[in-house]
BAKOLPA-534175 format. One record per atom (N, C-alpha, C, O): x, y, z; atom name; residue in one letter; residue number from 1. Coordinates in Angstrom, 2 decimals, always signed. Example, Ala and Ser with C-alpha at 12.3 -4.5 7.8 and 13.67 -1.06 7.14 Angstrom:
BEGIN
R, east, north, up, site, code, pos
R, +13.19, -5.69, +7.80, N, A, 1
R, +12.30, -4.50, +7.80, CA, A, 1
R, +13.20, -3.30, +7.80, C, A, 1
R, +14.24, -3.32, +8.46, O, A, 1
R, +12.85, -2.25, +7.08, N, S, 2
R, +13.67, -1.06, +7.14, CA, S, 2
R, +12.90, +0.03, +7.87, C, S, 2
R, +13.41, +1.14, +8.04, O, S, 2
This chain:
BEGIN
R, east, north, up, site, code, pos
R, +84.91, +107.39, +83.41, N, M, 1
R, +84.92, +106.53, +84.57, CA, M, 1
R, +84.39, +107.31, +85.77, C, M, 1
R, +84.62, +108.51, +85.89, O, M, 1
R, +83.70, +106.63, +86.65, N, V, 2
R, +83.17, +107.25, +87.87, CA, V, 2
R, +84.20, +107.11, +88.98, C, V, 2
R, +84.77, +106.04, +89.17, O, V, 2
R, +84.44, +108.20, +89.70, N, K, 3
R, +85.41, +108.21, +90.79, CA, K, 3
R, +84.75, +108.67, +92.07, C, K, 3
R, +83.80, +109.44, +92.06, O, K, 3
R, +85.29, +108.18, +93.18, N, I, 4
R, +84.90, +108.66, +94.51, CA, I, 4
R, +86.10, +109.46, +95.00, C, I, 4
R, +87.17, +108.90, +95.23, O, I, 4
R, +85.92, +110.77, +95.16, N, R, 5
R, +87.05, +111.63, +95.48, CA, R, 5
R, +86.63, +112.79, +96.37, C, R, 5
R, +85.46, +112.93, +96.73, O, R, 5
R, +87.61, +113.63, +96.73, N, L, 6
R, +87.37, +114.77, +97.60, CA, L, 6
R, +87.13, +116.03, +96.79, C, L, 6
R, +87.71, +116.21, +95.71, O, L, 6
R, +86.28, +116.90, +97.31, N, T, 7
R, +86.11, +118.23, +96.76, CA, T, 7
R, +86.27, +119.22, +97.90, C, T, 7
R, +85.75, +119.00, +98.99, O, T, 7
R, +86.99, +120.31, +97.66, N, R, 8
R, +87.36, +121.22, +98.74, CA, R, 8
R, +86.28, +122.26, +99.00, C, R, 8
R, +85.63, +122.76, +98.09, O, R, 8
R, +86.13, +122.56, +100.27, N, G, 9
R, +85.26, +123.64, +100.72, CA, G, 9
R, +85.92, +124.30, +101.90, C, G, 9
R, +87.12, +124.12, +102.12, O, G, 9
R, +85.18, +125.06, +102.65, N, G, 10
R, +85.74, +125.70, +103.83, CA, G, 10
R, +86.39, +127.03, +103.51, C, G, 10
R, +86.34, +127.51, +102.38, O, G, 10
R, +86.99, +127.61, +104.52, N, A, 11
R, +87.60, +128.93, +104.39, CA, A, 11
R, +89.10, +128.81, +104.13, C, A, 11
R, +89.67, +127.73, +104.17, O, A, 11
R, +89.70, +129.95, +103.88, N, K, 12
R, +91.14, +129.99, +103.69, CA, K, 12
R, +91.83, +129.54, +104.97, C, K, 12
R, +91.46, +129.97, +106.06, O, K, 12
R, +92.82, +128.68, +104.84, N, K, 13
R, +93.58, +128.11, +105.96, CA, K, 13
R, +92.73, +127.21, +106.87, C, K, 13
R, +93.20, +126.82, +107.94, O, K, 13
R, +91.51, +126.89, +106.47, N, R, 14
R, +90.65, +126.01, +107.25, CA, R, 14
R, +89.87, +125.10, +106.29, C, R, 14
R, +88.68, +125.30, +106.06, O, R, 14
R, +90.57, +124.09, +105.73, N, P, 15
R, +89.94, +123.26, +104.70, CA, P, 15
R, +88.86, +122.33, +105.26, C, P, 15
R, +88.90, +121.92, +106.42, O, P, 15
R, +87.92, +122.01, +104.39, N, F, 16
R, +86.86, +121.06, +104.67, CA, F, 16
R, +86.57, +120.36, +103.35, C, F, 16
R, +86.43, +121.03, +102.32, O, F, 16
R, +86.48, +119.05, +103.37, N, Y, 17
R, +86.31, +118.31, +102.12, CA, Y, 17
R, +85.03, +117.48, +102.16, C, Y, 17
R, +84.72, +116.84, +103.16, O, Y, 17
R, +84.30, +117.50, +101.05, N, H, 18
R, +83.17, +116.60, +100.86, CA, H, 18
R, +83.68, +115.40, +100.07, C, H, 18
R, +84.49, +115.55, +99.16, O, H, 18
R, +83.21, +114.22, +100.43, N, I, 19
R, +83.54, +113.01, +99.67, CA, I, 19
R, +82.39, +112.82, +98.70, C, I, 19
R, +81.25, +112.64, +99.10, O, I, 19
R, +82.71, +112.84, +97.40, N, I, 20
R, +81.68, +112.82, +96.37, CA, I, 20
R, +81.92, +111.71, +95.36, C, I, 20
R, +83.02, +111.18, +95.23, O, I, 20
R, +80.85, +111.38, +94.66, N, V, 21
R, +80.91, +110.47, +93.52, CA, V, 21
R, +80.74, +111.35, +92.30, C, V, 21
R, +79.77, +112.10, +92.20, O, V, 21
R, +81.68, +111.27, +91.35, N, T, 22
R, +81.64, +112.14, +90.18, CA, T, 22
R, +82.29, +111.47, +88.98, C, T, 22
R, +82.98, +110.46, +89.11, O, T, 22
R, +82.05, +112.03, +87.82, N, D, 23
R, +82.73, +111.60, +86.62, CA, D, 23
R, +84.17, +112.09, +86.69, C, D, 23
R, +84.42, +113.22, +87.11, O, D, 23
R, +85.11, +111.27, +86.31, N, S, 24
R, +86.52, +111.62, +86.44, CA, S, 24
R, +86.91, +112.82, +85.58, C, S, 24
R, +87.92, +113.46, +85.86, O, S, 24
R, +86.14, +113.14, +84.55, N, R, 25
R, +86.47, +114.26, +83.66, CA, R, 25
R, +86.02, +115.60, +84.20, C, R, 25
R, +86.44, +116.64, +83.70, O, R, 25
R, +85.16, +115.61, +85.23, N, S, 26
R, +84.67, +116.88, +85.75, CA, S, 26
R, +85.71, +117.53, +86.65, C, S, 26
R, +86.60, +116.85, +87.18, O, S, 26
R, +85.60, +118.83, +86.84, N, A, 27
R, +86.55, +119.59, +87.65, CA, A, 27
R, +86.45, +119.18, +89.12, C, A, 27
R, +85.44, +118.61, +89.54, O, A, 27
R, +87.50, +119.48, +89.89, N, R, 28
R, +87.54, +119.10, +91.30, CA, R, 28
R, +86.31, +119.59, +92.07, C, R, 28
R, +85.68, +118.83, +92.80, O, R, 28
R, +85.98, +120.85, +91.90, N, D, 29
R, +84.83, +121.42, +92.61, CA, D, 29
R, +83.62, +121.56, +91.69, C, D, 29
R, +82.71, +122.35, +91.96, O, D, 29
R, +83.62, +120.81, +90.61, N, G, 30
R, +82.54, +120.90, +89.62, CA, G, 30
R, +81.35, +120.02, +89.98, C, G, 30
R, +81.09, +119.73, +91.14, O, G, 30
R, +80.66, +119.61, +88.95, N, R, 31
R, +79.43, +118.83, +89.07, CA, R, 31
R, +79.71, +117.47, +89.71, C, R, 31
R, +80.73, +116.84, +89.43, O, R, 31
R, +78.79, +117.02, +90.59, N, N, 32
R, +78.94, +115.69, +91.17, CA, N, 32
R, +77.65, +114.91, +91.06, C, N, 32
R, +76.58, +115.49, +90.85, O, N, 32
R, +77.75, +113.60, +91.21, N, I, 33
R, +76.58, +112.73, +91.12, CA, I, 33
R, +75.92, +112.60, +92.49, C, I, 33
R, +74.70, +112.71, +92.61, O, I, 33
R, +76.74, +112.35, +93.51, N, E, 34
R, +76.20, +112.16, +94.86, CA, E, 34
R, +77.27, +112.51, +95.90, C, E, 34
R, +78.46, +112.27, +95.69, O, E, 34
R, +76.82, +113.07, +97.01, N, R, 35
R, +77.71, +113.38, +98.13, CA, R, 35
R, +77.54, +112.26, +99.16, C, R, 35
R, +76.43, +112.02, +99.63, O, R, 35
R, +78.64, +111.58, +99.50, N, V, 36
R, +78.53, +110.41, +100.38, CA, V, 36
R, +79.18, +110.61, +101.75, C, V, 36
R, +79.15, +109.70, +102.58, O, V, 36
R, +79.77, +111.77, +102.00, N, G, 37
R, +80.36, +111.99, +103.31, CA, G, 37
R, +81.21, +113.24, +103.34, C, G, 37
R, +81.20, +114.05, +102.41, O, G, 37
R, +81.97, +113.39, +104.44, N, F, 38
R, +82.86, +114.54, +104.55, CA, F, 38
R, +84.12, +114.16, +105.30, C, F, 38
R, +84.17, +113.14, +105.99, O, F, 38
R, +85.14, +115.00, +105.17, N, Y, 39
R, +86.42, +114.86, +105.85, CA, Y, 39
R, +86.83, +116.23, +106.35, C, Y, 39
R, +86.95, +117.18, +105.56, O, Y, 39
R, +87.07, +116.34, +107.65, N, N, 40
R, +87.47, +117.60, +108.26, CA, N, 40
R, +88.86, +117.41, +108.88, C, N, 40
R, +88.96, +116.93, +110.01, O, N, 40
R, +89.93, +117.77, +108.17, N, P, 41
R, +91.29, +117.51, +108.67, CA, P, 41
R, +91.68, +118.35, +109.87, C, P, 41
R, +92.64, +118.01, +110.56, O, P, 41
R, +90.97, +119.43, +110.15, N, V, 42
R, +91.31, +120.29, +111.29, CA, V, 42
R, +90.30, +120.16, +112.42, C, V, 42
R, +90.13, +121.09, +113.21, O, V, 42
R, +89.62, +119.01, +112.50, N, A, 43
R, +88.63, +118.79, +113.55, CA, A, 43
R, +89.31, +118.76, +114.91, C, A, 43
R, +90.41, +118.24, +115.06, O, A, 43
R, +88.62, +119.33, +115.89, N, S, 44
R, +89.16, +119.32, +117.26, CA, S, 44
R, +88.00, +119.13, +118.23, C, S, 44
R, +86.86, +119.48, +117.94, O, S, 44
R, +88.31, +118.58, +119.39, N, G, 45
R, +87.28, +118.38, +120.40, CA, G, 45
R, +86.27, +117.33, +119.99, C, G, 45
R, +86.62, +116.22, +119.60, O, G, 45
R, +85.00, +117.71, +120.07, N, N, 46
R, +83.90, +116.78, +119.76, CA, N, 46
R, +83.59, +116.68, +118.28, C, N, 46
R, +82.76, +115.85, +117.89, O, N, 46
R, +84.20, +117.49, +117.45, N, E, 47
R, +83.92, +117.47, +116.02, CA, E, 47
R, +84.36, +116.14, +115.40, C, E, 47
R, +85.40, +115.60, +115.75, O, E, 47
R, +83.55, +115.64, +114.47, N, K, 48
R, +83.92, +114.43, +113.74, CA, K, 48
R, +84.93, +114.77, +112.67, C, K, 48
R, +84.83, +115.80, +112.01, O, K, 48
R, +85.92, +113.89, +112.52, N, Q, 49
R, +86.92, +114.11, +111.46, CA, Q, 49
R, +86.46, +113.50, +110.14, C, Q, 49
R, +86.65, +114.09, +109.08, O, Q, 49
R, +85.84, +112.32, +110.21, N, V, 50
R, +85.39, +111.64, +109.00, CA, V, 50
R, +83.99, +111.10, +109.22, C, V, 50
R, +83.72, +110.46, +110.24, O, V, 50
R, +83.10, +111.34, +108.27, N, E, 51
R, +81.79, +110.70, +108.26, CA, E, 51
R, +81.55, +110.23, +106.84, C, E, 51
R, +81.74, +110.98, +105.88, O, E, 51
R, +81.14, +108.98, +106.72, N, L, 52
R, +81.02, +108.36, +105.40, CA, L, 52
R, +79.84, +107.40, +105.40, C, L, 52
R, +79.69, +106.60, +106.33, O, L, 52
R, +79.01, +107.47, +104.37, N, N, 53
R, +77.91, +106.55, +104.19, CA, N, 53
R, +78.46, +105.31, +103.48, C, N, 53
R, +78.51, +105.25, +102.25, O, N, 53
R, +78.89, +104.31, +104.28, N, T, 54
R, +79.58, +103.15, +103.72, CA, T, 54
R, +78.68, +102.31, +102.81, C, T, 54
R, +79.16, +101.67, +101.88, O, T, 54
R, +77.37, +102.31, +103.07, N, E, 55
R, +76.45, +101.56, +102.20, CA, E, 55
R, +76.46, +102.12, +100.78, C, E, 55
R, +76.51, +101.37, +99.81, O, E, 55
R, +76.40, +103.45, +100.67, N, R, 56
R, +76.41, +104.08, +99.35, CA, R, 56
R, +77.76, +103.92, +98.67, C, R, 56
R, +77.82, +103.76, +97.45, O, R, 56
R, +78.85, +103.95, +99.43, N, V, 57
R, +80.18, +103.75, +98.85, CA, V, 57
R, +80.26, +102.33, +98.29, C, V, 57
R, +80.76, +102.13, +97.19, O, V, 57
R, +79.78, +101.34, +99.03, N, Q, 58
R, +79.78, +99.97, +98.55, CA, Q, 58
R, +78.94, +99.83, +97.28, C, Q, 58
R, +79.32, +99.11, +96.35, O, Q, 58
R, +77.80, +100.51, +97.25, N, Y, 59
R, +76.95, +100.49, +96.05, CA, Y, 59
R, +77.72, +101.00, +94.84, C, Y, 59
R, +77.72, +100.37, +93.78, O, Y, 59
R, +78.38, +102.15, +94.99, N, W, 60
R, +79.10, +102.75, +93.86, CA, W, 60
R, +80.30, +101.92, +93.46, C, W, 60
R, +80.61, +101.84, +92.27, O, W, 60
R, +80.97, +101.28, +94.40, N, I, 61
R, +82.08, +100.39, +94.05, CA, I, 61
R, +81.55, +99.21, +93.25, C, I, 61
R, +82.18, +98.76, +92.29, O, I, 61
R, +80.38, +98.71, +93.65, N, G, 62
R, +79.73, +97.63, +92.90, CA, G, 62
R, +79.36, +98.05, +91.48, C, G, 62
R, +79.30, +97.21, +90.59, O, G, 62
R, +79.11, +99.34, +91.28, N, Q, 63
R, +78.78, +99.86, +89.95, CA, Q, 63
R, +80.03, +100.18, +89.14, C, Q, 63
R, +79.93, +100.60, +87.99, O, Q, 63
R, +81.22, +99.98, +89.72, N, G, 64
R, +82.46, +100.16, +88.98, CA, G, 64
R, +83.22, +101.44, +89.31, C, G, 64
R, +84.18, +101.77, +88.62, O, G, 64
R, +82.81, +102.16, +90.35, N, A, 65
R, +83.50, +103.39, +90.71, CA, A, 65
R, +84.86, +103.07, +91.34, C, A, 65
R, +85.02, +102.05, +92.00, O, A, 65
R, +85.82, +103.96, +91.13, N, Q, 66
R, +87.15, +103.81, +91.69, CA, Q, 66
R, +87.36, +104.87, +92.76, C, Q, 66
R, +87.00, +106.03, +92.58, O, Q, 66
R, +87.95, +104.48, +93.89, N, M, 67
R, +88.27, +105.43, +94.95, CA, M, 67
R, +89.68, +105.96, +94.76, C, M, 67
R, +90.57, +105.24, +94.30, O, M, 67
R, +89.89, +107.23, +95.11, N, T, 68
R, +91.25, +107.77, +95.11, CA, T, 68
R, +91.97, +107.19, +96.33, C, T, 68
R, +91.33, +106.62, +97.22, O, T, 68
R, +93.28, +107.34, +96.38, N, D, 69
R, +94.07, +106.79, +97.49, CA, D, 69
R, +93.63, +107.38, +98.83, C, D, 69
R, +93.47, +106.65, +99.80, O, D, 69
R, +93.44, +108.69, +98.88, N, K, 70
R, +93.05, +109.35, +100.13, CA, K, 70
R, +91.68, +108.89, +100.59, C, K, 70
R, +91.48, +108.64, +101.78, O, K, 70
R, +90.73, +108.77, +99.68, N, V, 71
R, +89.39, +108.30, +100.04, CA, V, 71
R, +89.43, +106.86, +100.51, C, V, 71
R, +88.69, +106.50, +101.42, O, V, 71
R, +90.28, +106.03, +99.92, N, A, 72
R, +90.42, +104.64, +100.36, CA, A, 72
R, +90.92, +104.60, +101.80, C, A, 72
R, +90.44, +103.79, +102.60, O, A, 72
R, +91.89, +105.46, +102.14, N, N, 73
R, +92.39, +105.52, +103.53, CA, N, 73
R, +91.30, +106.00, +104.48, C, N, 73
R, +91.16, +105.47, +105.58, O, N, 73
R, +90.52, +107.01, +104.06, N, L, 74
R, +89.42, +107.52, +104.89, CA, L, 74
R, +88.33, +106.46, +105.07, C, L, 74
R, +87.71, +106.37, +106.13, O, L, 74
R, +88.09, +105.67, +104.02, N, Y, 75
R, +87.10, +104.60, +104.08, CA, Y, 75
R, +87.51, +103.56, +105.13, C, Y, 75
R, +86.69, +103.11, +105.93, O, Y, 75
R, +88.79, +103.18, +105.12, N, K, 76
R, +89.30, +102.23, +106.12, CA, K, 76
R, +89.16, +102.81, +107.53, C, K, 76
R, +88.77, +102.10, +108.46, O, K, 76
R, +89.47, +104.09, +107.68, N, Q, 77
R, +89.36, +104.76, +108.98, CA, Q, 77
R, +87.91, +104.80, +109.45, C, Q, 77
R, +87.65, +104.57, +110.63, O, Q, 77
R, +86.97, +105.08, +108.56, N, A, 78
R, +85.56, +105.14, +108.92, CA, A, 78
R, +85.03, +103.75, +109.26, C, A, 78
R, +84.22, +103.60, +110.17, O, A, 78
R, +85.47, +102.74, +108.52, N, A, 79
R, +85.04, +101.36, +108.79, CA, A, 79
R, +85.55, +100.89, +110.14, C, A, 79
R, +84.84, +100.17, +110.85, O, A, 79
R, +86.76, +101.28, +110.50, N, K, 80
R, +87.35, +100.91, +111.79, CA, K, 80
R, +86.60, +101.57, +112.94, C, K, 80
R, +86.40, +100.96, +113.99, O, K, 80
R, +86.19, +102.82, +112.75, N, A, 81
R, +85.48, +103.57, +113.79, CA, A, 81
R, +84.05, +103.07, +113.98, C, A, 81
R, +83.50, +103.18, +115.08, O, A, 81
R, +83.44, +102.51, +112.95, N, A, 82
R, +82.04, +102.06, +113.03, CA, A, 82
R, +81.89, +100.72, +113.69, C, A, 82
R, +80.78, +100.22, +113.83, O, A, 82
């Protein structure tokens, strides 16, 4: 099954997550199909906390991809901001 989920990046004690489309069997930071956005939980000032390509997310949902709970919340947040 194809999933839309987070993959971790960034430094120690300073996480940064990419929102990716991947096969559910692949590792968290493993191979991905497409990168559709990012989430920065420690954003401050002018930095964006969430950026998401909603058109591509809609495309993948139409193809049968499932979003994780956290990505679904971030999607709602990004849709509200746009």
